[in-house]
N, C-alpha and C positions, 0 to 999 in steps of 0.2 A: 723116775718117770719124767720125761721132758716134753716141752711144748714143741710139736712138729708142724704147727701152722706157720706158713711163711709170713714174714713181716712182723707186725706188732698187733696184738689183739688184747682183749680184756676178759677177765674172769666173770662169768655169769653166775655160776653156782659152784660151791666148794664144800666137800665133805668135812665135817669137824675134825680137827686134829685129835689124835688119840683113839679114833674109831678103829675097831678091829673089823676088817672087811674080808669077804670071801672072794674067790676068783670071779671076775665078771661084774663086780659092783662098780657103779659110776663114782669116780673120784672127783673129776673136775669137768665142768662144761665151759667152753670158751665161746665168745661171741662170734658167730659165723654168718651174721646177717649180710655183711658185705659180700661174702663168698656166695651166699644164696642168690643175691641179686646178680652177681657176675655169672652164676650158673645159668640163670634165665636168659641173660643176653647171649651167653655162649651157646645155649641150645638153639637159639635163632640162627646164630652164625653156622652151626653145624648143619641145620636144615637147609640154609642157603647154599652152603658148600656142597651138600649132597645133591641138591637140585642142579647145581652147575655141573657136578661130576656126571650125573645121569644124562643131562642134556649133551654134554661133551661126548659121552659114550655113544649116544644115538647119532650125534652129528658125524662121528667117525664112520659109522656104518653107512650113513647117507653119502658121505664123501667117497667111500670105497665103491659104492654102487654107481655113483655118478661118474667116477673115474673109469670104472670098467665099461660103462655105457659109452663114454666119450671115445675111449680107445677102440672099442668094437666098431663104433660108427666110422671113425677115421680109417680103420683097417678095411672096412667094407668100401669106403670111398676110394681108397687106393686100389683095391681089387677091381672095382668098376672102371677106374681110369685105365688100368692096364688092359682090361678086356675091351674097352672102347678103342684103344690104340691098335690092339691086335685085330679087332673086327674091321677097322678101317683099312689096315694094311692088307689083310688076307681076303676081305670080303667086299666092302663098299667101294674101295678104289678100283680093284679089278673089274667090278661090275660097271662102274661109271666109265672106265677106259673102254671096255667092250662096247658099251652103248654109244660112246662117241665115235669109235671106229665104224660101228654098224651104221650110224647116221651118215658118215662120209661115203660108205659103200653104196647105201641106198641113194644118196644124193647124186653120186656119179652115174649110177644106173639110170636114174630118172632123167638126168641131164643128157645122157647118151640117147635115150629113147626120144626125148623132146627134140633133140637136134636132128635125129633121123626123120621125125615127123615134119620138122621145119624144112628139111631138104625136099621132101615130097611136096610140101605145100608150095615151095617156090617154083618147082617144075609145073605144078598144076596152075599156079598163078600165071606163069609165062604162057601157058596154053589157054588161058582165060577160062579155066574150069572153076576157080574160086575167086572171091572178091578180095579187094585190098584189105578190107576189114578183117577177114579171116586170116590172111597172111600176117597182118600186124598182131593178131591175137596169138598166133604161134610164136612169133618173134618175142613177144612179151613173156610168154610162158618159158621160152628158152632162157631169157635173161633171169627170170625168177629162179629157175632151177640152178643156174650158174651161181647166183647169189646164195642159194641154199647150200650148195657144195662148199663155197668159200666160208660161209658161216659155220658149217659143220667142222671144217678144218681149223677154223679159229677156236671153236669150242674145245677141240682136242688139244690144241696148243695151250689154251688157258688151263685146261685140266692138268696137263703134265708139267707145265712150267710154273704155274702160280697156285692153283687151287690145291693140288696134291701137296706141294711143299708147305703151304700155309696150314692146311688141316693137320699134316703130319707134325709140324712144329707145335701147333696148338695142343694136340693130343699128347705129345711127349712132354710139353710143359705141364699139362694137367697131371700126368703121372708124377713128374718131379715135385709139383706143388703138393699133391696128395701125400707123397712120401715124406716131405718135410713137415707137412701138417700132422702126420701120424707121429713123427719123432717129437714135434713140439707138444702135442697133446699128451703123449706118453710121459714126457718129462714133467709137464704141468700136473698130470694126474699123480705121479709119484710124489711131487713136491706137496700137493694138496693133502695126500694121505699122511706124509711125514709131519706136516704142520698140524693136522688133526690129531695124530698120535701124540705129538709133543704137548698140544693143548690138553689132551686127555690126561697125560702124565702129570702135568702141572695142576690140573683140577683135582686129580686123585691125591697128589701130595698135599694140596691145601685142605682137602677133605679130611685126610688122615691127621694133619696137624691140628685142625680144629677139634677133631674127636679126641686127640691126645690132651688138648687143653681142657676139654670138658671132663675127661677122665681124671685129670689132675685136680680140677676144682672139686669133683665129687670126693676124691681121696682127701683133699684138704678139709672139706666139710665133715667127712667121717672122723678126721683127726681132731676135730673140735671137741669131741667127747673122749675123755681119757678114762679107761676102765682098768680095774685091778687085774694084772696078769696072773696073780696068785693071791692066796690069803696072806694076811699080814696086818701089821699095825701102822696106821697112817701117821707119818711125820712130815711136816712141811719142810721143804728144802731150806727155807729161810731160818727155820728154827734150828736146823742142824749145823748151820754155819757157825764158825768160831772166829774169835779175834776181830780184827778190823772189818773183815768181810761182812760180818753180821750187822755191825753198826752202820755200814754204808748201804745196806739193802732194805728196801721197804718191805714190811711184813706181807705175807701172802694172804690177801683178803679178797672178798668179792668186790668187783669193780676195779681192781688193780690191773694195770696194763702190763702185759708180759711180752717178752721178745722171743723170737724163734730160737730153738735149742736151749732155752732156759730151763733149768731143773726146777720142777714144781713139787714133786712128792717123792719122799723116800718111803719105801715099803719093806721094812726089815721083816725077815722070816726067821723061824726057829731052826731052819736046816743047817745054818752055820753062823758063826759070829767071829768078829775080829776086834782087836783092840788097837787103837792108834796111840803110840807113845812117842815121846821126844827124848832122844838120847844125847847127852852132852858130848861135846867133842872129846873130852878127856876119857870117856868110857867107850869111845867108838871102836878102839882096837880090841876090846874085850867081847864084842858082839859080832856074830856072823850069821848068815842065813842058815836055817836048819837047826840052830841052837835051841834046846828046850828052855822054856821061860816059865817063871812063877810070877803071877800078877797079884798085887793087893790094891784095893781101892779104898781111899779115905772114907768115902761115903758108906762103905760096907765093911766095918771093922771086924776082924776075926775071920774073914773069908779069903780063901786063896783060889786062884784060877790057874790051871795048867794050859800051856800052849806051846807053839813053835814059832820062831822068828821066820817070817815069810819074805819080807822085803825090807831093804834099808835104802833110804834116799841117797843118791850119789853126791848131792850138794846140800848145804845147810838150808834150813827153812828161811825163805826170804822175808816172811812176815815177822818172824822173831828178830831177825837181824835189823829190820827197819825200826822196830820198837826199841831194840837195845843192840847197837852195833857190836858190843863186846861179847854178846851171847850168841854162840853158834850151837844149834841143836839140829839133829837129823831125824826127820820123821820116819818112824819104823812101824810096820804092821806085824801084829802077832795073831796068828790064827789060833783061836781057843778050842780046846777039846770039848 
């Protein structure tokens, strides 16, 4: 049973060695105070990330609605500009042209009538039937009608040569500007939506990342308590070490600092057993995998154990060679019946 808490931590509580435990019993509790503090900070980060994510999601909907509204408004403006152009070409200009031509016709008729009146007035003046003042009034009226005719003709000329061309150019420009505005607003609307979607994806990724970190911290806190996966006899890993490894390792006690992946507890069960033996290089050719074996133990005189050779190390034991360079033994496992 290994320590799966990342980094280094210390042992808070430890079950006594040699205790026979049932499945689910607490074996070791490691210090998780730093992880608990980190979890509180991480929960705040998750809440902030969630708020940003929700806000970005709502902002995306607002941007989509605003983009659709802007495009619809620009489309309507283009439609109105086209309708205004068509209305002027087919309606307003023909009406103004007819009005100007009618004004000329009326001015010509009035001038003709006034001139006829002036002719009779001159004959009557010559015969002393009207005064000089009355004749002068008819002459002034004739000049006024002549000026009215000239003014009507000038208005027609201004309409056809200047006003029509200017209004037509202005309305055509309005259509062109509205068309370009629609294209510009459509592109901007698409860009705004893409930007909002990218921002939403970034906020969602950050939110998921913070949730994953919180989930990992919770898992790490859960791993601070080690429970027995099955019933068995508790043996400290430091007690099971042999040779130089044991002398270089601090005993497993409460308050001791342990590293990640460090073996803490061995929990032997009665379902199977194996013996670890060292075979001298001179006897190596006599032993092979699957060979039946009989084991005797000095501490248990008179008892024999039957088993089968399971594995033979391909290289000599480095620890033994380090202590005695002339000694080459091969670690071998024998599964006992």
